[in-house]
C-alpha positions in Angstrom: 0.0 0.0 0.0 1.4 3.4 -0.9 2.0 6.1 1.8 -0.8 8.3 0.3 -3.3 5.4 0.4 -2.2 4.4 3.9 -2.6 8.0 5.2 -6.1 8.2 3.7 -7.0 4.9 5.3 -5.7 6.3 8.7 -7.7 9.5 8.2 -10.9 7.5 7.4 -10.4 5.4 10.5 -10.0 8.6 12.6 -13.1 10.1 11.0 -15.1 6.9 11.7 -14.1 7.1 15.4 -14.9 10.8 15.7 -18.2 10.4 13.9 -19.9 12.0 10.9 -19.6 15.5 12.3 -16.1 15.9 10.8 -15.5 15.8 7.1 -11.8 16.0 7.2 -9.0 14.9 9.5 -7.2 17.5 11.7 -4.4 19.7 10.6 -0.9 18.3 11.4 -0.4 20.8 14.3 -3.8 20.0 15.7 -3.0 16.3 15.6 0.2 16.9 17.4 -1.2 19.1 20.2 -4.3 17.0 20.6 -2.6 13.6 20.9 -1.9 12.1 24.3 -0.9 8.6 23.2 2.8 9.3 24.0 1.8 9.6 27.6 -1.4 7.6 28.2 -0.1 4.5 26.4 0.7 3.4 30.0 -3.0 3.0 30.6 -3.4 0.2 28.1 -3.9 -2.5 30.7 -6.4 -0.4 32.7 -8.2 0.6 29.5 -8.7 -3.1 28.5 -9.7 -4.0 32.0 -12.4 -1.3 32.1 -13.6 -2.2 28.6 -14.0 -5.8 29.5 -16.0 -5.0 32.6 -18.2 -2.7 30.5 -18.6 -5.3 27.8 -19.7 -8.0 30.3 -22.3 -5.6 31.8 -23.6 -4.8 28.3 -24.0 -8.5 27.7 -25.7 -9.1 31.0 -28.1 -6.2 30.4 -29.0 -7.5 26.9 -27.7 -4.3 25.3 -25.3 -6.2 23.0 -25.6 -9.9 22.0 -23.7 -12.7 23.6 -22.0 -13.4 20.2 -20.7 -9.8 19.8 -19.7 -9.6 23.5 -17.7 -12.8 23.3 -15.9 -11.5 20.2 -15.1 -8.3 21.9 -13.8 -9.9 25.1 -11.6 -12.3 23.2 -10.5 -9.5 20.9 -9.5 -7.2 23.8 -7.3 -10.0 25.2 -5.6 -10.2 21.8 -5.2 -6.4 21.6 -3.6 -6.2 25.1 -1.2 -9.0 24.2 -0.3 -7.3 20.9 0.4 -4.0 22.8 2.7 -5.8 25.2 4.6 -7.4 22.4 5.1 -4.0 20.8 3.1 -5.0 17.7 0.8 -2.0 17.6 2.2 1.2 16.1 1.3 4.4 18.0 -0.2 7.1 15.8 -0.9 10.7 16.8 -4.0 10.6 14.5 -5.6 8.1 16.9 -5.1 10.6 19.7 -5.1 8.4 22.8 -5.0 4.9 24.2 -8.8 4.5 24.0 -8.9 5.1 20.3 -5.8 2.9 19.7 -7.5 0.0 21.6 -10.7 0.5 19.7 -9.0 0.7 16.3 -6.9 -2.4 17.1 -10.0 -4.2 18.2 -11.8 -3.3 15.0 -8.9 -4.6 12.9 -9.1 -8.0 14.7 -12.9 -8.6 15.0 -14.5 -6.2 12.6 -17.8 -4.4 13.0 -18.6 -5.9 16.4 -15.9 -3.7 17.9 -18.1 -0.7 17.3 -20.6 -2.0 19.9 -18.2 -1.8 22.8 -18.5 2.0 23.1 -22.3 1.8 23.6 -23.4 3.6 26.8 -20.0 5.1 27.6 -17.8 8.0 26.6 -14.1 8.6 26.5 -14.8 11.0 29.4 -15.9 8.3 31.9 -13.5 5.8 30.2 -10.4 7.9 31.0 -11.6 8.8 34.5 -12.0 5.0 35.2 -8.6 4.2 33.7 -7.0 6.9 35.8 -8.4 5.6 39.0 -7.5 2.0 38.2 -3.9 3.1 37.6 -3.7 5.3 40.7 -5.1 2.6 42.9 -2.4 0.2 41.8 0.3 2.8 42.1 -0.8 3.5 45.7 -0.6 -0.1 46.5 3.0 -0.3 45.0 4.1 2.8 46.9 2.6 1.5 50.2 4.8 -1.7 49.8 7.8 0.5 49.1 7.0 2.6 52.2 6.8 -0.5 54.3 10.3 -1.5 53.1 11.7 1.9 54.1 9.9 1.8 57.5 11.2 -1.7 58.2 14.8 -0.5 57.4 14.5 2.5 59.7 13.0 0.4 62.6 15.8 -2.2 62.2 18.5 0.5 62.3 16.8 2.2 65.2 16.9 -1.0 67.2 20.6 -1.4 66.4 21.4 2.2 67.4 19.1 2.4 70.4 22.0 3.4 72.8 24.2 5.2 70.2 24.7 8.8 71.5 25.1 11.8 69.2 24.3 15.5 69.5 20.7 16.5 68.8 20.4 19.8 67.0 18.1 22.8 66.8 19.0 25.6 64.3 21.7 23.1 63.2 23.4 23.9 66.5 24.3 21.2 69.0 21.5 21.3 71.6 21.1 18.1 73.7 22.4 14.6 73.5 20.1 12.1 71.9 20.3 8.5 70.7 20.7 7.8 67.0 17.9 5.2 67.3 15.6 7.9 68.6 16.6 10.2 65.7 15.7 7.5 63.1 12.4 6.8 64.8 11.4 10.4 64.2 11.4 9.6 60.5 9.3 6.5 61.2 6.7 8.7 62.7 6.7 11.1 59.7 6.5 8.2 57.2 3.7 6.5 59.1 1.7 9.6 58.7 2.6 9.6 55.0 1.4 6.1 54.7 -1.9 7.1 56.4 -2.4 9.9 53.9 -1.9 7.6 50.9 -4.3 5.1 52.4 -6.9 7.9 52.9 -6.4 8.9 49.3 -6.9 5.4 48.1 -10.1 5.0 50.1 -11.6 8.3 48.8 -10.7 7.6 45.1 -12.0 4.1 45.1 -15.3 4.9 43.3 -16.2 4.1 39.8 -16.9 6.8 37.1 -17.8 4.2 34.5 -21.3 4.6 33.2 -21.4 8.4 33.6 -20.9 8.6 29.9 -20.0 12.0 28.5 -21.5 13.9 31.4 -25.2 13.2 31.8 -25.4 9.5 32.2 -27.1 7.3 29.5 -30.5 6.2 28.5 -29.4 2.6 28.1 -30.4 0.3 31.0 -26.8 -0.1 32.3 -25.8 -1.6 35.7 -23.2 0.6 37.2 -23.1 -1.4 40.4 -22.0 -4.4 38.3 -19.1 -2.7 36.7 -18.0 -1.0 39.9 -17.8 -4.4 41.6 -16.1 -6.0 38.7 -13.3 -3.4 38.8 -12.9 -3.6 42.6 -14.5 -0.2 43.3 -16.5 0.3 46.5 -19.4 2.0 44.6 -20.2 4.0 41.5 -19.7 7.7 41.8 -23.1 9.3 42.6 -23.1 12.2 40.2 -22.3 11.8 36.5 -21.0 15.3 36.1 -18.7 14.9 39.0 -17.6 11.5 37.8 -16.2 12.8 34.5 -14.8 16.1 35.8 -13.3 15.2 39.2 -9.5 15.1 39.4 -9.2 15.8 43.1 -8.1 12.2 43.6 -5.0 13.0 41.5 -4.5 16.3 43.3 -4.8 14.6 46.7 -2.2 12.0 45.7 0.1 14.7 44.4 -0.3 16.6 47.7 0.3 13.5 49.8 3.2 12.6 47.5 4.7 16.1 48.0 4.6 15.7 51.8 6.2 12.3 51.5 8.8 13.6 49.2 9.6 16.4 51.6 10.1 13.9 54.4 12.4 11.8 52.2 14.3 15.0 51.3 14.9 15.8 54.9 16.3 12.4 55.6 18.4 12.7 52.5 19.7 16.1 53.6 20.7 14.6 56.9 22.6 11.8 55.2 24.4 14.4 53.2 25.3 16.4 56.3 26.3 13.2 58.3 28.7 12.2 55.4 30.3 15.7 55.2 33.8 16.3 56.5 32.5 18.3 59.5 30.5 15.4 60.8 31.5 12.0 59.3 28.9 10.3 61.4 28.0 7.8 58.6 29.4 6.5 55.4 27.8 4.9 52.4 29.3 2.2 50.2 30.0 2.4 46.5 26.4 1.2 45.9 25.0 4.6 46.8 27.9 7.0 46.1 29.9 8.2 43.1 33.3 9.6 42.6 34.7 12.7 41.0 36.0 12.9 37.5 39.0 15.0 38.7 39.3 14.5 42.5 40.1 10.8 43.2 39.6 11.2 47.0 35.9 12.1 46.7 32.9 9.9 47.6 29.8 11.9 46.8 26.4 11.1 48.4 24.6 11.3 45.0 21.7 9.0 45.8 20.8 11.2 48.7 21.2 14.4 46.7 19.0 13.0 43.9 16.3 12.1 46.4 16.5 15.7 47.7 16.5 17.1 44.2 13.5 15.1 42.9 11.4 16.6 45.6 11.1 19.9 43.7 9.5 18.3 40.6 7.0 16.5 42.8 6.0 19.6 44.6 5.8 21.3 41.2 3.5 18.6 39.9 0.8 19.4 42.5 1.1 23.2 41.8 1.0 22.7 38.0 -2.1 20.5 38.0 -3.9 22.6 40.6 -3.4 25.7 38.4 -4.7 23.7 35.4 -7.8 22.7 37.2 -8.7 25.8 39.1 -10.4 27.6 36.2 -12.3 24.8 34.6 -16.1 24.9 34.5 -18.1 21.7 34.5 -17.5 19.2 33.1 -14.8 17.7 31.0 -12.3 19.9 29.1 -9.2 18.9 27.1 -7.1 20.7 29.7 -7.6 17.5 31.8 -5.4 15.6 29.4 -2.5 17.3 31.3 -3.2 15.4 34.5 -1.3 12.2 33.5 2.2 13.5 33.0 2.5 14.9 36.6 0.8 11.8 38.0 3.0 9.3 36.2 6.1 11.3 36.9 5.3 11.5 40.6 4.5 7.8 40.9 7.8 6.9 39.1 10.0 9.2 41.1 8.4 8.4 44.5 9.1 4.8 43.8 12.7 5.5 43.0 13.1 7.8 46.1 11.6 5.3 48.4 13.8 2.5 47.1 16.9 4.6 47.2 16.1 5.8 50.8 15.6 2.2 52.1 18.8 1.2 50.4 20.8 4.0 52.0 19.4 3.3 55.4 20.4 -0.4 55.2 23.7 0.4 53.6 25.1 3.2 55.9 27.9 2.4 58.3 27.5 4.3 61.6 30.7 5.8 63.3 29.5 5.5 66.9 32.8 6.8 68.3 32.7 9.9 66.2 29.1 10.5 67.2 30.0 10.2 70.8 33.0 12.4 70.5 30.9 15.1 68.9 28.9 15.3 72.2 32.0 16.6 74.0 31.5 20.2 72.9 28.6 22.6 73.0 27.7 22.1 76.7 25.0 19.6 75.7 24.0 18.8 79.3 23.3 22.5 80.3 19.6 21.7 80.4 20.3 18.8 82.7 22.1 21.2 85.0 19.2 23.7 85.0 16.7 20.8 85.7 18.8 19.7 88.7 18.7 23.2 90.1 14.9 23.2 89.9 14.5 19.6 91.1 17.0 19.6 93.9 17.4 23.2 95.0 13.8 24.3 94.2 14.9 27.3 92.0 12.3 28.7 89.7 13.2 27.5 86.2 13.9 31.0 84.9 16.4 31.6 87.7 17.9 28.2 87.1 18.2 29.0 83.5 20.1 32.2 84.2 22.4 30.5 86.7 23.2 27.7 84.2 24.0 30.4 81.6 26.5 31.9 84.0 28.1 28.5 84.6 28.4 27.8 80.9 30.2 31.1 80.6 32.7 30.1 83.4 33.3 26.7 81.8 33.8 28.3 78.4 36.4 30.7 79.9 38.2 27.8 81.6 38.1 25.7 78.4 36.3 22.8 80.1 33.0 21.0 79.9 30.3 21.5 82.6 31.1 18.0 84.1 34.7 19.2 84.5 33.9 22.6 86.1 35.2 22.7 89.7 32.6 22.8 92.4 34.0 26.1 93.8 33.3 27.7 90.4 29.7 26.4 90.5 29.2 27.6 94.1 30.4 31.0 93.2 27.2 31.3 91.0 24.9 29.3 93.3 26.3 28.5 96.8 23.8 25.6 97.5 25.2 23.5 94.6 26.8 20.3 95.9 28.6 17.3 94.4 25.4 15.7 93.6 25.1 17.9 90.5 27.9 15.8 88.8 25.6 12.8 88.7 23.4 14.4 86.0 26.2 15.9 83.8 27.7 12.9 82.0 26.3 12.5 78.4 25.1 8.9 79.0 23.3 9.9 82.2 21.6 12.7 80.4 20.3 10.5 77.6 19.3 7.7 80.0 17.3 10.2 82.1 15.0 11.1 79.2 12.4 8.5 80.0 9.3 10.5 79.4 6.9 9.3 76.8 8.5 9.9 73.4 11.9 10.5 75.1 15.3 9.5 73.8 16.4 7.1 76.6 17.6 3.8 75.1 14.8 1.9 77.0 12.2 4.2 75.4 13.8 3.8 72.0 13.7 0.0 72.1 10.0 0.1 73.3 9.1 2.6 70.6 10.8 0.5 67.9 9.0 -2.6 69.0 5.7 -0.7 68.9 6.4 0.7 65.4 7.2 -2.8 64.2 3.9 -4.0 65.6 2.0 -1.2 63.9 3.7 -2.0 60.6 2.2 -5.5 60.8 2.9 -8.1 58.1 4.1 -6.9 54.7 1.1 -6.1 52.4 
């Protein structure tokens, strides 16, 4: 067949799919801007799944014949297999995955393929495909989150008694345990897991059967298709069903918060690996070298997790701006929902896997962490608390007295635990040698036994509780 004849055949096929309203095919530039097949080809499995559920319902309701329905179902299986083998060429003239599937079906079973689209529209079709994709993506991301949480809990148990400086304003503040530090990320990521689960629960309703926007006059059974596709129920309003994209927005928002938490962990890994800290190291599996400086080991995996967060946050902003001015119901602007969705799903999966890998891979330098606690007067709060608890000072007075003692220790070049008793009594005469019991770093950490505290016994209990909440892998 010549190119000219083949092009005319493609144009006729497109016109058939569009209907008799259009006498000619689109201009080349219109075909280019209108086509989404380069992006939504990822929805082929979901499109076939939704089409099969719709077909079975049409058969059950007597809307199409058993014979045509059987041909459609068998043909859809052949179409999906052909797509997976790469045997179906993608053409901008066919616009999207829905028209590609229908055209491929028509080539395989003939006129019966035209009955599949009875009582539905591409508007409810794409909304259904999108929710099927998002539901599966959420399940995959949940499994990846469980992997990261498991890695963090395991490391927290290992490092329950490892002491390092805790920081505020990136200034050494109080001694904490590394296990306690890691469990802070467990708490954040558990909330992320809850947000994704909430998103999944809210989006698990079926748009299929809403048709273009007003429903259909055919006697369809939307409950049947909803059940067949694993949805809890059909969406209640046909206009909402085809126009709602808040399930994608909600996912992008939750994904943005998750990415932000992953970025914070990544930033800390970068800091911990820096020359000023050297608290942890990563193997060659998660670092790269320099093309010119042979001594370098760069935390590129962590930096890329941190860097990808910007595009995920931008995905939410971009789609929110796209949707904010749209009237009811469907508009072609909504075609722009898939790229940010797919990009966010793919990058979150990468970020979670890389983060879990780094947590498992990192080697902790416990001696260096402990040595870093020697400066900064990290037990000053313990001293102030002792003045309140033992001497009965109001906390503000104890705070001022401790500040004066820190100044004396700083002038003498010693730590608070090394400050002579006479120096302490010059500031507060009632101080006795009992104060030295609370000033060692390990004593400070062990004393923090309040709920949520950093004491090793609390860390071990918190890790065990987190493991129990995690439950068996999904």
